[in-house]
C-alpha positions in Angstrom: 36.9 44.7 -33.8 40.3 43.3 -33.5 42.8 44.6 -30.9 46.5 45.0 -32.0 48.7 42.4 -30.8 50.6 44.8 -28.7 47.5 45.6 -26.9 46.7 42.0 -26.2 50.2 41.3 -25.1 50.1 44.3 -22.6 46.7 42.9 -21.2 48.1 39.6 -20.8 51.2 40.7 -18.9 49.1 42.9 -16.6 47.3 39.8 -15.3 50.0 37.4 -14.6 49.9 36.0 -18.0 46.1 35.3 -18.1 43.9 36.9 -20.2 41.0 39.0 -18.2 37.6 37.1 -17.9 34.8 38.2 -20.0 31.4 37.8 -18.7 29.5 35.0 -20.4 26.3 35.8 -22.3 22.8 34.7 -21.5 21.6 31.9 -23.7 18.5 30.6 -24.9 17.7 27.1 -26.2 14.4 24.8 -26.5 12.7 27.2 -24.1 15.3 27.6 -21.4 16.3 30.7 -20.0 18.9 31.7 -17.4 20.2 34.7 -15.7 22.9 35.7 -13.0 22.7 38.2 -10.3 25.4 39.2 -8.2 22.7 39.5 -5.0 22.4 35.5 -5.0 18.8 35.1 -6.4 17.8 34.0 -9.9 14.6 33.3 -11.6 13.5 31.6 -15.0 10.0 31.4 -16.7 8.9 29.2 -19.5 5.8 30.5 -21.4 5.8 27.0 -23.2 5.4 25.4 -19.6 6.2 21.6 -20.8 9.2 21.1 -22.5 11.6 23.7 -21.3 13.2 24.1 -17.9 14.2 27.0 -16.0 17.2 27.7 -13.9 20.1 30.0 -12.6 23.8 30.0 -12.2 25.1 29.6 -8.7 25.8 32.5 -6.3 27.1 33.4 -3.0 23.7 33.5 -1.3 22.1 30.8 -3.2 18.4 30.4 -4.2 16.3 29.7 -7.4 12.8 29.7 -8.6 11.1 28.8 -11.6 7.3 29.1 -12.8 5.4 28.1 -15.8 2.6 30.4 -17.0 0.7 28.1 -19.3 1.9 24.6 -18.5 0.2 24.7 -15.0 3.3 24.1 -12.9 4.8 26.3 -10.3 7.0 26.0 -7.3 10.1 27.3 -5.7 13.4 26.2 -3.8 15.6 28.2 -1.9 18.8 28.0 0.0 21.3 26.3 -2.5 22.7 27.1 -6.0 21.7 24.8 -9.0 19.8 24.6 -11.8 16.5 25.4 -10.3 13.2 24.5 -11.6 9.3 24.1 -11.1 8.6 22.2 -8.2 5.4 20.4 -6.7 4.0 18.4 -3.9 3.5 14.5 -4.5 -0.1 15.3 -5.3 0.7 17.3 -8.5 0.7 21.0 -9.3 -1.0 23.2 -6.8 -1.9 26.9 -6.4 -4.0 28.7 -3.8 -4.2 28.2 -0.3 -5.3 24.4 1.0 -6.3 26.0 4.6 -9.4 27.3 2.4 -10.7 24.2 1.4 -13.9 22.9 3.0 -14.5 19.3 3.9 -18.3 18.0 4.8 -20.1 14.9 4.9 -23.6 13.8 4.4 -24.2 12.0 7.5 -22.7 13.5 10.8 -24.1 10.8 13.0 -24.5 6.9 11.7 -25.0 3.6 13.3 -23.6 0.4 11.9 -24.3 -3.3 13.1 -21.4 -6.0 13.5 -20.1 -7.4 10.3 -21.6 -4.9 8.3 -21.2 -1.6 6.5 -22.2 1.9 6.0 -21.7 4.8 3.5 -20.9 8.3 3.8 -20.8 10.8 0.8 -17.7 13.1 1.3 -17.6 16.6 -0.6 -14.5 18.8 -0.6 -15.1 22.6 -1.7 -11.6 24.1 -3.1 -12.5 27.6 -2.4 -9.6 28.7 -4.8 -7.3 25.9 -4.1 -6.2 23.7 -7.2 -4.3 20.6 -6.6 -4.5 17.1 -5.3 -5.8 16.3 -1.8 -5.4 12.7 -0.1 -8.7 11.7 1.9 -8.5 9.6 5.1 -10.2 8.6 8.0 -8.8 9.4 11.7 -9.5 8.1 15.2 -11.6 5.3 13.9 -12.6 2.6 16.5 -10.5 -0.5 16.6 -11.6 -3.1 13.9 -13.5 -0.5 11.7 -12.2 -0.1 8.4 -12.4 2.7 6.1 -12.2 2.8 2.2 -12.5 5.9 -0.1 -13.6 5.8 -3.6 -11.3 7.8 -4.8 -8.9 7.9 -2.2 -7.7 11.3 -3.7 -9.5 14.1 -5.3 -8.1 16.7 -7.8 -9.7 20.4 -7.2 -9.6 22.9 -9.9 -10.2 26.0 -7.5 -14.0 26.1 -8.1 -15.6 23.0 -8.5 -16.6 20.8 -5.5 -15.2 17.1 -5.7 -17.0 13.9 -4.3 -15.9 10.8 -2.7 -17.8 8.0 -1.1 -16.5 6.6 2.1 -17.3 2.9 3.0 -17.1 2.0 6.8 -16.9 -1.8 7.6 -17.0 -3.5 10.7 -15.9 -6.7 11.9 -17.8 -9.0 14.6 -15.6 -8.0 17.4 -16.0 -4.3 17.4 -16.6 -3.1 20.9 -20.3 -1.5 20.9 -20.7 2.2 21.7 -20.2 5.5 20.0 -17.2 7.3 19.4 -16.2 10.3 17.2 -13.9 10.1 14.2 -12.7 12.6 11.4 -13.0 12.6 7.5 -9.6 14.4 6.5 -8.5 15.9 3.1 -4.8 16.7 3.3 -2.2 18.6 0.9 0.9 20.4 1.3 0.9 20.0 5.2 -2.5 21.4 5.7 -5.5 19.2 6.6 -9.2 20.1 6.7 -11.7 17.9 8.6 -15.3 16.9 9.2 -16.6 15.4 12.2 -18.8 12.2 12.4 -20.2 10.6 15.3 -20.5 6.6 14.8 -22.4 4.1 16.8 -21.3 0.3 16.5 -24.6 -1.5 17.7 -24.6 -4.9 19.5 -26.4 -6.4 16.7 -25.4 -8.9 14.0 -27.0 -10.7 11.0 -25.5 -14.0 10.1 -26.5 -15.3 6.7 -27.3 -19.1 5.5 -25.4 -19.2 2.1 -26.9 -20.4 -1.3 -26.4 -23.8 -1.8 -25.6 -24.7 1.7 -27.0 -28.4 1.4 -24.4 -29.2 -1.4 -21.1 -28.7 0.1 -20.4 -32.3 0.9 -20.1 -31.7 4.5 -20.9 -34.8 6.9 -21.1 -35.2 10.6 -17.4 -36.4 10.9 -16.4 -33.2 8.6 -19.0 -30.6 9.1 -19.0 -27.0 7.2 -18.0 -24.9 9.9 -17.6 -21.7 7.8 -20.9 -21.3 6.2 -21.8 -18.6 8.8 -18.5 -16.7 8.7 -15.6 -17.2 11.2 -15.7 -20.1 13.5 -16.3 -18.9 16.2 -17.9 -15.5 15.4 -16.3 -13.5 18.4 -18.7 -10.5 19.7 -17.6 -8.2 22.3 -20.8 -7.9 24.8 -22.2 -4.4 25.6 -21.1 -3.5 29.2 -23.7 -4.9 31.7 -25.2 -7.4 29.3 -28.6 -8.2 30.1 -32.1 -9.2 28.8 -32.7 -5.3 28.5 -29.1 -4.6 26.9 -28.4 -7.7 25.0 -26.6 -9.0 21.8 -29.0 -9.2 19.3 -28.5 -11.9 16.6 -30.5 -12.2 13.4 -30.4 -14.9 10.5 -31.1 -14.5 7.1 -31.5 -17.1 4.6 -29.8 -16.4 1.2 -30.6 -19.9 0.1 -33.2 -21.2 -2.4 -34.7 -23.7 0.0 -36.1 -23.1 3.7 -33.9 -23.7 6.9 -34.3 -24.1 10.4 -31.9 -22.9 13.4 -31.1 -25.5 15.8 -29.9 -23.9 19.2 -30.1 -25.1 22.9 -29.8 -21.9 25.1 -33.4 -20.3 25.4 -32.5 -19.2 29.0 -29.8 -17.1 27.7 -31.9 -15.9 24.6 -30.4 -18.1 22.0 -33.2 -20.5 21.4 -34.2 -22.9 18.9 -36.6 -22.0 15.8 -40.2 -22.9 16.2 -40.1 -23.8 12.6 -38.5 -23.2 9.2 -38.3 -20.0 7.2 -38.4 -19.6 3.6 -35.8 -18.9 1.0 -34.7 -15.3 0.9 -36.4 -14.3 4.1 -35.3 -13.2 7.4 -35.6 -15.5 10.2 -38.6 -14.0 12.2 -37.4 -15.5 15.3 -35.1 -12.8 16.9 -32.4 -13.9 19.4 -31.6 -11.3 22.1 -28.7 -12.9 24.2 -28.5 -11.8 27.5 -25.2 -13.5 28.9 -21.8 -13.5 27.7 -20.6 -17.1 26.7 -20.6 -19.9 23.6 -23.4 -20.6 21.7 -23.6 -23.4 19.2 -26.0 -23.9 16.4 -26.5 -25.7 13.0 -29.1 -26.2 10.4 -31.9 -28.4 12.1 -33.4 -29.3 8.6 -30.4 -31.0 7.6 -31.1 -33.8 10.2 -27.7 -33.4 11.8 -24.8 -31.0 12.8 -23.5 -30.8 9.1 -23.4 -27.1 9.0 -22.6 -25.7 12.2 -21.7 -22.3 13.6 -20.5 -21.1 16.9 -21.2 -17.6 18.5 -18.6 -16.5 21.4 -19.8 -13.4 23.3 -17.1 -12.2 25.4 -17.5 -9.6 28.3 -16.9 -6.1 27.6 -13.8 -4.3 28.5 
C-alpha cells in the first residue's frame, strides 16, 4: 500500500529528516539461511550439507553455530559475530566422544635385537566416535623409531580400525627393558595402550650378495658391506661371558664365506671354516668385553671386505 505524500513527509520530519529504518527480511539463496536475534545467538542449518553455508548476523553478545544434517559436517564457534559455519578439527568431520575410543595391541611385550625390527598390530575401537585419529608412539627408548601404516585412522562410530606399527632399532640402542605407549589422538583427547619393549644385546651382521665383485682392494677396501663402519654397540651393564654382546653372521651371498677375527679371548674368534650361501654362521660370537673388534672375509685371501665392531661401555 502506498502512503500519502503528507504522511511520508510527517515521518521524515519526526526523525530528523531521515526515514525510519525498516527491519530487513530474512533471505534464502543456494541453500543459505540466516537469522537475527536480539539475544546475540544465531544458528543456521543446511539439509543439502555440501554447497550451502550457514551464518548469522552480528549481535551484541556474539555467537554462531552451523550444522549439516546430511553432509556429515558439524561444528560451532562462539564469542564473536560473523558469518558462522560448520567447523571441524584438522582430522575432518567428527561426532561422538573421542574419550570413548579404545586402543589395543596384539603384543604387550616384545623383544627386538639390534639393527632389527618388530611389528605390532594396533586396533582402534570407536565406541560411537566418528572422526579421524592420529597414531603415535610415546616414550620410546633413544634410537628406536616407530612407523605406522597408516599413520591416521578414520572411524565410523562402530567399525574397529587397524594399523601396523613397525619398530626399528639401530646398533647403538642401549640394551634393557622400557615401556612405551601407542596413542590415538583427536580433538585434544588421547587414548593409549602400553607395550613393554626389551632391546637385546644381540646383532646379526649380513654378508651381502655379490661381495666378491665390488672392485675393492687392500689399499681401497670395502668398509660398508656389513653396515656402518664402525658398528657401534652399547654394552650391557657388567658385560661378561655370562652377560655378553652376541654377534651372529648371515651369508646373503650365493657362495660360501669365512669370517676372519683375532680376539678369541674376548669371544670374537675366527671361523673354524666357511659356511654356505644363504646360511647363518654356526659359529656364534659372545663378546665378553668392551672394545674394538676388526674382521674381514678370510676366503678373499686378504682384508678386502672389512668390518669393525666397536662395543662401548654401558652408561
